[in-house]
LOSE-642524 format. One record per residue: residue number from 1; residue in three letters; chain; x, y, z of N, C-alpha, C, O, CB in turn. Coordinates in Angstrom, 2 decimals. Glycine has a CB too. Example, Ala and Ser with C-alpha at 12.3 -4.5 7.8 and 13.67 -1.06 7.14 Angstrom:
REM LOSE-642524
+------+------+--------+---------+---------+---------+---------+---------+---------+---------+---------+---------+---------+---------+---------+---------+---------+---------+
! fivo ! vovo ! vexkol !    n.xx !    n.yy !    n.zz !   ca.xx !   ca.yy !   ca.zz !    c.xx !    c.yy !    c.zz !    o.xx !    o.yy !    o.zz !   cb.xx !   cb.yy !   cb.zz !
+------+------+--------+---------+---------+---------+---------+---------+---------+---------+---------+---------+---------+---------+---------+---------+---------+---------+
!    1 !  ALA !      A !   13.19 !   -5.69 !    7.80 !   12.30 !   -4.50 !    7.80 !   13.20 !   -3.30 !    7.80 !   14.24 !   -3.32 !    8.46 !   11.31 !   -4.47 !    9.05 !
!    2 !  SER !      A !   12.85 !   -2.25 !    7.08 !   13.67 !   -1.06 !    7.14 !   12.90 !    0.03 !    7.87 !   13.41 !    1.14 !    8.04 !   14.08 !   -0.60 !    5.72 !
+------+------+--------+---------+---------+---------+---------+---------+---------+---------+---------+---------+---------+---------+---------+---------+---------+---------+
***
This chain:
REM LOSE-642524
+------+------+--------+---------+---------+---------+---------+---------+---------+---------+---------+---------+---------+---------+---------+---------+---------+---------+
! fivo ! vovo ! vexkol !    n.xx !    n.yy !    n.zz !   ca.xx !   ca.yy !   ca.zz !    c.xx !    c.yy !    c.zz !    o.xx !    o.yy !    o.zz !   cb.xx !   cb.yy !   cb.zz !
+------+------+--------+---------+---------+---------+---------+---------+---------+---------+---------+---------+---------+---------+---------+---------+---------+---------+
!    1 !  UNK !      A !   28.21 !   11.81 !  -13.01 !   26.97 !   11.07 !  -13.05 !   27.23 !    9.65 !  -13.56 !   26.72 !    9.25 !  -14.60 !   25.95 !   11.79 !  -13.93 !
!    2 !  UNK !      A !   28.02 !    8.92 !  -12.80 !   28.37 !    7.55 !  -13.19 !   27.14 !    6.65 !  -13.21 !   27.06 !    5.73 !  -14.02 !   29.42 !    6.98 !  -12.25 !
!    3 !  UNK !      A !   26.18 !    6.91 !  -12.33 !   24.98 !    6.08 !  -12.28 !   24.19 !    6.19 !  -13.59 !   23.71 !    5.19 !  -14.11 !   24.09 !    6.48 !  -11.09 !
!    4 !  UNK !      A !   24.06 !    7.41 !  -14.11 !   23.33 !    7.60 !  -15.37 !   24.03 !    6.89 !  -16.53 !   23.38 !    6.34 !  -17.41 !   23.18 !    9.09 !  -15.68 !
!    5 !  UNK !      A !   25.37 !    6.91 !  -16.53 !   26.12 !    6.21 !  -17.57 !   25.87 !    4.71 !  -17.50 !   25.70 !    4.05 !  -18.53 !   27.63 !    6.51 !  -17.45 !
!    6 !  UNK !      A !   25.86 !    4.17 !  -16.28 !   25.62 !    2.74 !  -16.11 !   24.20 !    2.37 !  -16.52 !   23.97 !    1.31 !  -17.11 !   25.87 !    2.32 !  -14.65 !
!    7 !  UNK !      A !   23.23 !    3.24 !  -16.21 !   21.85 !    2.98 !  -16.60 !   21.69 !    3.01 !  -18.12 !   20.97 !    2.19 !  -18.69 !   20.90 !    4.01 !  -15.95 !
!    8 !  UNK !      A !   22.38 !    3.96 !  -18.77 !   22.34 !    4.02 !  -20.24 !   22.90 !    2.74 !  -20.85 !   22.34 !    2.18 !  -21.78 !   23.13 !    5.25 !  -20.75 !
!    9 !  UNK !      A !   24.04 !    2.29 !  -20.29 !   24.67 !    1.06 !  -20.79 !   23.80 !   -0.16 !  -20.60 !   23.72 !   -1.02 !  -21.48 !   26.00 !    0.84 !  -20.10 !
!   10 !  UNK !      A !   23.13 !   -0.24 !  -19.45 !   22.25 !   -1.38 !  -19.18 !   21.07 !   -1.39 !  -20.15 !   20.62 !   -2.45 !  -20.58 !   21.74 !   -1.35 !  -17.73 !
!   11 !  UNK !      A !   20.55 !   -0.20 !  -20.49 !   19.43 !   -0.11 !  -21.44 !   19.88 !   -0.53 !  -22.84 !   19.13 !   -1.19 !  -23.56 !   18.86 !    1.32 !  -21.46 !
!   12 !  UNK !      A !   21.11 !   -0.13 !  -23.24 !   21.62 !   -0.47 !  -24.57 !   21.82 !   -1.98 !  -24.71 !   21.50 !   -2.56 !  -25.75 !   22.93 !    0.26 !  -24.84 !
!   13 !  UNK !      A !   22.35 !   -2.61 !  -23.66 !   22.67 !   -4.04 !  -23.73 !   21.44 !   -4.93 !  -23.60 !   21.50 !   -6.10 !  -23.97 !   23.66 !   -4.39 !  -22.65 !
!   14 !  UNK !      A !   20.34 !   -4.40 !  -23.09 !   19.13 !   -5.21 !  -22.94 !   18.51 !   -5.47 !  -24.31 !   18.55 !   -4.62 !  -25.21 !   18.11 !   -4.49 !  -22.01 !
!   15 !  UNK !      A !   17.95 !   -6.66 !  -24.45 !   17.25 !   -6.98 !  -25.70 !   15.97 !   -6.15 !  -25.78 !   15.56 !   -5.53 !  -24.80 !   16.92 !   -8.49 !  -25.79 !
!   16 !  UNK !      A !   15.36 !   -6.13 !  -26.95 !   14.25 !   -5.21 !  -27.20 !   13.06 !   -5.42 !  -26.27 !   12.49 !   -4.44 !  -25.79 !   13.80 !   -5.36 !  -28.62 !
!   17 !  UNK !      A !   12.67 !   -6.67 !  -26.01 !   11.48 !   -6.94 !  -25.20 !   11.82 !   -7.29 !  -23.75 !   10.93 !   -7.69 !  -23.00 !   10.69 !   -8.05 !  -25.82 !
!   18 !  UNK !      A !   13.07 !   -7.16 !  -23.35 !   13.48 !   -7.52 !  -21.99 !   13.76 !   -6.27 !  -21.17 !   14.02 !   -5.19 !  -21.69 !   14.72 !   -8.42 !  -22.02 !
!   19 !  UNK !      A !   13.70 !   -6.47 !  -19.86 !   14.03 !   -5.37 !  -18.95 !   15.55 !   -5.27 !  -18.84 !   16.24 !   -6.28 !  -18.96 !   13.39 !   -5.59 !  -17.54 !
!   20 !  UNK !      A !   16.07 !   -4.06 !  -18.61 !   17.52 !   -3.92 !  -18.47 !   18.02 !   -4.53 !  -17.17 !   17.25 !   -4.80 !  -16.26 !   17.92 !   -2.44 !  -18.53 !
!   21 !  UNK !      A !   19.33 !   -4.75 !  -17.10 !   19.95 !   -5.33 !  -15.91 !   19.84 !   -4.36 !  -14.74 !   19.73 !   -3.15 !  -14.93 !   21.43 !   -5.70 !  -16.17 !
!   22 !  UNK !      A !   19.88 !   -4.90 !  -13.52 !   19.80 !   -4.07 !  -12.31 !   21.14 !   -3.37 !  -12.11 !   22.19 !   -4.00 !  -12.19 !   19.44 !   -4.93 !  -11.06 !
!   23 !  UNK !      A !   21.10 !   -2.07 !  -11.86 !   22.30 !   -1.28 !  -11.56 !   22.23 !   -0.92 !  -10.09 !   21.32 !   -0.21 !   -9.66 !   22.40 !    0.01 !  -12.48 !
!   24 !  UNK !      A !   23.21 !   -1.41 !   -9.30 !   23.20 !   -1.18 !   -7.86 !   23.80 !    0.18 !   -7.51 !   24.74 !    0.64 !   -8.17 !   23.96 !   -2.29 !   -7.13 !
!   25 !  UNK !      A !   23.25 !    0.81 !   -6.48 !   23.76 !    2.11 !   -6.05 !   23.48 !    2.35 !   -4.57 !   22.55 !    1.78 !   -4.00 !   23.13 !    3.23 !   -6.88 !
!   26 !  UNK !      A !   24.30 !    3.19 !   -3.96 !   24.09 !    3.65 !   -2.59 !   23.51 !    5.07 !   -2.59 !   23.25 !    5.62 !   -1.52 !   25.41 !    3.60 !   -1.79 !
!   27 !  UNK !      A !   23.31 !    5.65 !   -3.75 !   22.88 !    7.05 !   -3.87 !   21.38 !    7.18 !   -3.61 !   20.59 !    7.29 !   -4.55 !   23.23 !    7.61 !   -5.26 !
!   28 !  UNK !      A !   21.00 !    7.16 !   -2.34 !   19.58 !    7.27 !   -1.97 !   19.06 !    8.69 !   -2.17 !   17.85 !    8.89 !   -2.30 !   19.38 !    6.84 !   -0.51 !
!   29 !  UNK !      A !   19.97 !    9.68 !   -2.21 !   19.54 !   11.07 !   -2.32 !   19.52 !   11.57 !   -3.77 !   19.30 !   12.76 !   -4.02 !   20.45 !   11.95 !   -1.50 !
!   30 !  UNK !      A !   19.73 !   10.67 !   -4.72 !   19.71 !   11.09 !   -6.13 !   18.27 !   11.29 !   -6.59 !   17.40 !   10.45 !   -6.34 !   20.42 !   10.04 !   -7.03 !
!   31 !  UNK !      A !   18.03 !   12.40 !   -7.27 !   16.70 !   12.71 !   -7.78 !   16.49 !   11.96 !   -9.10 !   17.38 !   11.93 !   -9.95 !   16.51 !   14.25 !   -7.96 !
!   32 !  UNK !      A !   15.32 !   11.38 !   -9.25 !   15.00 !   10.62 !  -10.46 !   14.71 !   11.61 !  -11.59 !   13.87 !   12.50 !  -11.46 !   13.78 !    9.67 !  -10.23 !
!   33 !  UNK !      A !   15.41 !   11.42 !  -12.71 !   15.26 !   12.29 !  -13.89 !   14.58 !   11.48 !  -15.00 !   14.57 !   10.25 !  -14.95 !   16.65 !   12.84 !  -14.37 !
!   34 !  UNK !      A !   14.01 !   12.16 !  -16.00 !   13.28 !   11.45 !  -17.06 !   14.11 !   10.40 !  -17.80 !   13.56 !    9.42 !  -18.31 !   12.75 !   12.44 !  -18.06 !
!   35 !  UNK !      A !   15.41 !   10.59 !  -17.87 !   16.28 !    9.64 !  -18.57 !   16.31 !    8.27 !  -17.88 !   16.63 !    7.26 !  -18.51 !   17.69 !   10.20 !  -18.66 !
!   36 !  UNK !      A !   15.98 !    8.23 !  -16.59 !   16.05 !    6.99 !  -15.82 !   14.79 !    6.13 !  -15.96 !   14.78 !    4.99 !  -15.51 !   16.29 !    7.30 !  -14.36 !
!   37 !  UNK !      A !   13.74 !    6.66 !  -16.57 !   12.47 !    5.93 !  -16.67 !   12.68 !    4.64 !  -17.47 !   13.29 !    4.66 !  -18.54 !   11.37 !    6.81 !  -17.34 !
!   38 !  UNK !      A !   12.17 !    3.54 !  -16.94 !   12.30 !    2.24 !  -17.58 !   13.47 !    1.44 !  -17.07 !   13.58 !    0.25 !  -17.37 !   12.43 !    2.41 !  -19.05 !
!   39 !  UNK !      A !   14.37 !    2.05 !  -16.30 !   15.52 !    1.36 !  -15.75 !   15.16 !    0.66 !  -14.45 !   14.14 !    0.96 !  -13.83 !   16.68 !    2.34 !  -15.52 !
!   40 !  UNK !      A !   16.01 !   -0.29 !  -14.05 !   15.84 !   -0.96 !  -12.77 !   17.08 !   -0.64 !  -11.94 !   18.20 !   -0.93 !  -12.34 !   15.64 !   -2.52 !  -12.94 !
!   41 !  UNK !      A !   16.85 !   -0.04 !  -10.76 !   17.94 !    0.41 !   -9.90 !   17.87 !   -0.38 !   -8.60 !   16.80 !   -0.50 !   -8.00 !   17.85 !    1.94 !   -9.62 !
!   42 !  UNK !      A !   19.01 !   -0.92 !   -8.16 !   19.10 !   -1.58 !   -6.86 !   19.53 !   -0.55 !   -5.84 !   20.70 !   -0.15 !   -5.83 !   20.09 !   -2.79 !   -6.89 !
!   43 !  UNK !      A !   18.62 !   -0.09 !   -4.99 !   18.90 !    0.97 !   -4.02 !   19.23 !    0.33 !   -2.68 !   18.45 !   -0.47 !   -2.17 !   17.69 !    1.96 !   -3.89 !
!   44 !  UNK !      A !   20.38 !    0.69 !   -2.11 !   20.84 !    0.11 !   -0.85 !   20.08 !    0.73 !    0.31 !   19.95 !    1.95 !    0.39 !   22.36 !    0.31 !   -0.66 !
!   45 !  UNK !      A !   19.58 !   -0.11 !    1.23 !   18.83 !    0.40 !    2.37 !   19.59 !    0.22 !    3.68 !   19.00 !    0.38 !    4.75 !   17.48 !   -0.29 !    2.46 !
!   46 !  UNK !      A !   20.87 !   -0.10 !    3.62 !   21.66 !   -0.32 !    4.82 !   21.89 !   -1.78 !    5.09 !   22.75 !   -2.14 !    5.90 !   21.00 !    0.32 !    6.01 !
!   47 !  UNK !      A !   21.14 !   -2.64 !    4.43 !   21.26 !   -4.09 !    4.63 !   21.29 !   -4.83 !    3.29 !   22.16 !   -5.67 !    3.06 !   20.11 !   -4.61 !    5.49 !
!   48 !  UNK !      A !   20.35 !   -4.53 !    2.42 !   20.26 !   -5.20 !    1.12 !   19.95 !   -4.16 !    0.04 !   19.60 !   -3.01 !    0.33 !   19.17 !   -6.32 !    1.14 !
!   49 !  UNK !      A !   20.07 !   -4.59 !   -1.22 !   19.71 !   -3.74 !   -2.36 !   18.28 !   -4.08 !   -2.77 !   18.00 !   -5.22 !   -3.15 !   20.70 !   -3.93 !   -3.55 !
!   50 !  UNK !      A !   17.38 !   -3.11 !   -2.70 !   16.00 !   -3.30 !   -3.12 !   15.86 !   -2.86 !   -4.58 !   16.25 !   -1.74 !   -4.93 !   15.01 !   -2.51 !   -2.21 !
!   51 !  UNK !      A !   15.31 !   -3.74 !   -5.40 !   15.11 !   -3.40 !   -6.82 !   13.94 !   -2.43 !   -6.97 !   12.85 !   -2.67 !   -6.47 !   14.87 !   -4.67 !   -7.66 !
!   52 !  UNK !      A !   14.20 !   -1.34 !   -7.67 !   13.18 !   -0.32 !   -7.92 !   13.09 !   -0.12 !   -9.42 !   14.06 !    0.27 !  -10.07 !   13.51 !    1.03 !   -7.18 !
!   53 !  UNK !      A !   11.91 !   -0.38 !   -9.99 !   11.70 !   -0.12 !  -11.41 !   11.19 !    1.31 !  -11.54 !   10.13 !    1.64 !  -11.02 !   10.69 !   -1.15 !  -12.05 !
!   54 !  UNK !      A !   11.94 !    2.14 !  -12.23 !   11.62 !    3.56 !  -12.32 !   10.47 !    3.77 !  -13.30 !   10.52 !    3.33 !  -14.45 !   12.87 !    4.38 !  -12.77 !
!   55 !  UNK !      A !    9.43 !    4.45 !  -12.83 !    8.23 !    4.74 !  -13.63 !    8.10 !    6.26 !  -13.80 !    8.70 !    7.01 !  -13.04 !    6.95 !    4.14 !  -12.96 !
!   56 !  UNK !      A !    7.33 !    6.71 !  -14.78 !    7.21 !    8.17 !  -15.02 !    6.68 !    8.95 !  -13.83 !    7.01 !   10.12 !  -13.67 !    6.30 !    8.40 !  -16.20 !
!   57 !  UNK !      A !    5.85 !    8.33 !  -12.98 !    5.30 !    9.04 !  -11.82 !    6.37 !    9.35 !  -10.77 !    6.15 !   10.20 !   -9.90 !    4.18 !    8.22 !  -11.17 !
!   58 !  UNK !      A !    7.51 !    8.68 !  -10.85 !    8.57 !    8.84 !   -9.84 !    9.48 !   10.03 !  -10.12 !   10.31 !   10.37 !   -9.28 !    9.40 !    7.57 !   -9.76 !
!   59 !  UNK !      A !    9.36 !   10.66 !  -11.27 !   10.27 !   11.75 !  -11.65 !   10.17 !   12.87 !  -10.62 !    9.07 !   13.30 !  -10.26 !    9.93 !   12.28 !  -13.08 !
!   60 !  UNK !      A !   11.33 !   13.34 !  -10.16 !   11.38 !   14.42 !   -9.17 !   11.52 !   13.93 !   -7.75 !   11.83 !   14.71 !   -6.86 !   10.15 !   15.26 !   -9.28 !
!   61 !  UNK !      A !   11.30 !   12.63 !   -7.51 !   11.45 !   12.06 !   -6.18 !   12.88 !   11.54 !   -6.01 !   13.61 !   11.40 !   -6.98 !   10.42 !   10.93 !   -5.94 !
!   62 !  UNK !      A !   13.25 !   11.25 !   -4.77 !   14.56 !   10.66 !   -4.48 !   14.48 !    9.15 !   -4.59 !   13.42 !    8.57 !   -4.35 !   15.05 !   11.08 !   -3.07 !
!   63 !  UNK !      A !   15.59 !    8.50 !   -4.94 !   15.62 !    7.04 !   -5.03 !   15.32 !    6.39 !   -3.68 !   14.67 !    5.35 !   -3.62 !   16.98 !    6.56 !   -5.55 !
!   64 !  UNK !      A !   15.78 !    7.01 !   -2.60 !   15.60 !    6.44 !   -1.27 !   14.16 !    6.35 !   -0.82 !   13.85 !    5.59 !    0.09 !   16.36 !    7.24 !   -0.28 !
!   65 !  UNK !      A !   13.27 !    7.12 !   -1.43 !   11.85 !    7.08 !   -1.06 !   11.21 !    5.74 !   -1.41 !   10.17 !    5.39 !   -0.86 !   11.09 !    8.21 !   -1.73 !
!   66 !  UNK !      A !   11.83 !    5.00 !   -2.33 !   11.23 !    3.76 !   -2.81 !   11.95 !    2.54 !   -2.26 !   11.64 !    1.41 !   -2.65 !   11.26 !    3.73 !   -4.33 !
!   67 !  UNK !      A !   12.90 !    2.73 !   -1.35 !   13.61 !    1.63 !   -0.70 !   13.61 !    1.91 !    0.79 !   14.49 !    2.61 !    1.29 !   15.07 !    1.47 !   -1.25 !
!   68 !  UNK !      A !   12.63 !    1.36 !    1.51 !   12.45 !    1.66 !    2.93 !   13.64 !    1.12 !    3.73 !   14.07 !   -0.02 !    3.51 !   11.11 !    1.06 !    3.45 !
!   69 !  UNK !      A !   14.17 !    1.93 !    4.64 !   15.40 !    1.56 !    5.35 !   15.13 !    1.19 !    6.81 !   16.08 !    1.02 !    7.57 !   16.39 !    2.70 !    5.29 !
!   70 !  UNK !      A !   13.88 !    1.06 !    7.20 !   13.57 !    0.64 !    8.57 !   12.43 !   -0.36 !    8.51 !   11.70 !   -0.44 !    7.52 !   13.20 !    1.85 !    9.47 !
!   71 !  UNK !      A !   12.28 !   -1.11 !    9.59 !   11.19 !   -2.08 !    9.67 !   10.02 !   -1.40 !   10.36 !   10.15 !   -0.97 !   11.50 !   11.63 !   -3.38 !   10.44 !
!   72 !  UNK !      A !    8.87 !   -1.28 !    9.69 !    7.73 !   -0.61 !   10.31 !    7.32 !   -1.30 !   11.61 !    7.39 !   -2.53 !   11.72 !    6.54 !   -0.57 !    9.34 !
!   73 !  UNK !      A !    6.89 !   -0.52 !   12.59 !    6.55 !   -1.03 !   13.91 !    5.22 !   -1.75 !   13.85 !    4.25 !   -1.25 !   13.28 !    6.50 !    0.11 !   14.95 !
!   74 !  UNK !      A !    5.18 !   -2.94 !   14.43 !    3.93 !   -3.69 !   14.59 !    3.74 !   -3.86 !   16.08 !    4.44 !   -4.64 !   16.72 !    3.97 !   -5.09 !   13.83 !
!   75 !  UNK !      A !    2.79 !   -3.12 !   16.64 !    2.58 !   -3.15 !   18.07 !    1.84 !   -4.41 !   18.47 !    0.84 !   -4.79 !   17.86 !    1.81 !   -1.91 !   18.52 !
!   76 !  UNK !      A !    2.35 !   -5.06 !   19.53 !    1.69 !   -6.24 !   20.06 !    0.77 !   -5.86 !   21.20 !    0.37 !   -4.71 !   21.34 !    2.72 !   -7.27 !   20.53 !
!   77 !  UNK !      A !    0.43 !   -6.85 !   22.01 !   -0.42 !   -6.59 !   23.17 !    0.38 !   -5.84 !   24.23 !    1.58 !   -6.09 !   24.38 !   -0.99 !   -7.90 !   23.75 !
!   78 !  UNK !      A !   -0.25 !   -4.94 !   24.97 !    0.46 !   -4.26 !   26.04 !    0.79 !   -5.23 !   27.16 !    0.02 !   -6.15 !   27.45 !   -0.37 !   -3.08 !   26.58 !
!   79 !  UNK !      A !    1.93 !   -5.03 !   27.79 !    2.37 !   -5.94 !   28.85 !    1.92 !   -5.49 !   30.23 !    1.14 !   -4.54 !   30.37 !    3.87 !   -6.06 !   28.83 !
!   80 !  UNK !      A !    2.41 !   -6.19 !   31.24 !    2.10 !   -5.85 !   32.62 !    2.73 !   -4.50 !   32.94 !    3.90 !   -4.27 !   32.64 !    2.62 !   -6.96 !   33.61 !
!   81 !  UNK !      A !    1.96 !   -3.61 !   33.52 !    2.47 !   -2.29 !   33.90 !    2.37 !   -1.27 !   32.79 !    2.84 !   -0.14 !   32.95 !    3.89 !   -2.40 !   34.33 !
!   82 !  UNK !      A !    1.75 !   -1.63 !   31.68 !    1.64 !   -0.69 !   30.57 !    0.61 !    0.40 !   30.86 !    0.72 !    1.50 !   30.32 !    1.28 !   -1.43 !   29.29 !
!   83 !  UNK !      A !   -0.38 !    0.09 !   31.69 !   -1.38 !    1.09 !   32.05 !   -1.47 !    1.19 !   33.56 !   -0.99 !    0.33 !   34.29 !   -2.76 !    0.73 !   31.43 !
!   84 !  UNK !      A !   -2.10 !    2.26 !   34.01 !   -2.24 !    2.49 !   35.45 !   -3.12 !    1.43 !   36.10 !   -2.87 !    1.03 !   37.24 !   -2.81 !    3.89 !   35.71 !
!   85 !  UNK !      A !   -4.16 !    0.98 !   35.39 !   -5.10 !    0.02 !   35.98 !   -4.55 !   -1.40 !   36.01 !   -5.15 !   -2.27 !   36.66 !   -6.40 !    0.04 !   35.20 !
!   86 !  UNK !      A !   -3.44 !   -1.66 !   35.33 !   -2.92 !   -3.03 !   35.32 !   -2.32 !   -3.44 !   36.66 !   -1.94 !   -4.60 !   36.83 !   -1.87 !   -3.18 !   34.22 !
!   87 !  UNK !      A !   -2.23 !   -2.51 !   37.62 !   -1.76 !   -2.88 !   38.97 !   -2.72 !   -3.83 !   39.64 !   -2.32 !   -4.64 !   40.47 !   -1.57 !   -1.62 !   39.84 !
!   88 !  UNK !      A !   -4.01 !   -3.75 !   39.28 !   -5.04 !   -4.51 !   39.97 !   -5.34 !   -5.85 !   39.29 !   -6.20 !   -6.60 !   39.75 !   -6.30 !   -3.70 !   40.06 !
!   89 !  UNK !      A !   -4.64 !   -6.15 !   38.20 !   -4.85 !   -7.42 !   37.50 !   -3.83 !   -8.42 !   38.04 !   -2.63 !   -8.14 !   38.02 !   -4.72 !   -7.26 !   35.94 !
!   90 !  UNK !      A !   -4.29 !   -9.58 !   38.52 !   -3.33 !  -10.57 !   39.05 !   -2.45 !  -11.12 !   37.93 !   -2.87 !  -11.20 !   36.77 !   -4.09 !  -11.74 !   39.76 !
!   91 !  UNK !      A !   -1.21 !  -11.49 !   38.29 !   -0.27 !  -12.00 !   37.30 !   -0.70 !  -13.36 !   36.78 !   -0.56 !  -13.64 !   35.59 !    1.13 !  -12.09 !   37.90 !
!   92 !  UNK !      A !   -1.24 !  -14.22 !   37.67 !   -1.69 !  -15.56 !   37.24 !   -3.01 !  -15.90 !   37.85 !   -3.54 !  -16.98 !   37.61 !   -0.67 !  -16.63 !   37.60 !
+------+------+--------+---------+---------+---------+---------+---------+---------+---------+---------+---------+---------+---------+---------+---------+---------+---------+
***
């Protein structure tokens, strides 16, 4: 559990009123345990590390649930031929 050791170290080195340093990881399948609450974890999504501040409500969830790894689809206008009736619409 090297990640937990690094999180403990980051919490110790942080000043009393400051947030701990970000600890980067690729472990998207790691389950959040109570010891991790208050830490900041950089979770890799395949492109960048997304900072996730661990809160008590997150206990029992996976780290990857809080770092989305795909771009949500935004549908635009339908194009020519998208529907059956678009055959009768002139191009210009």
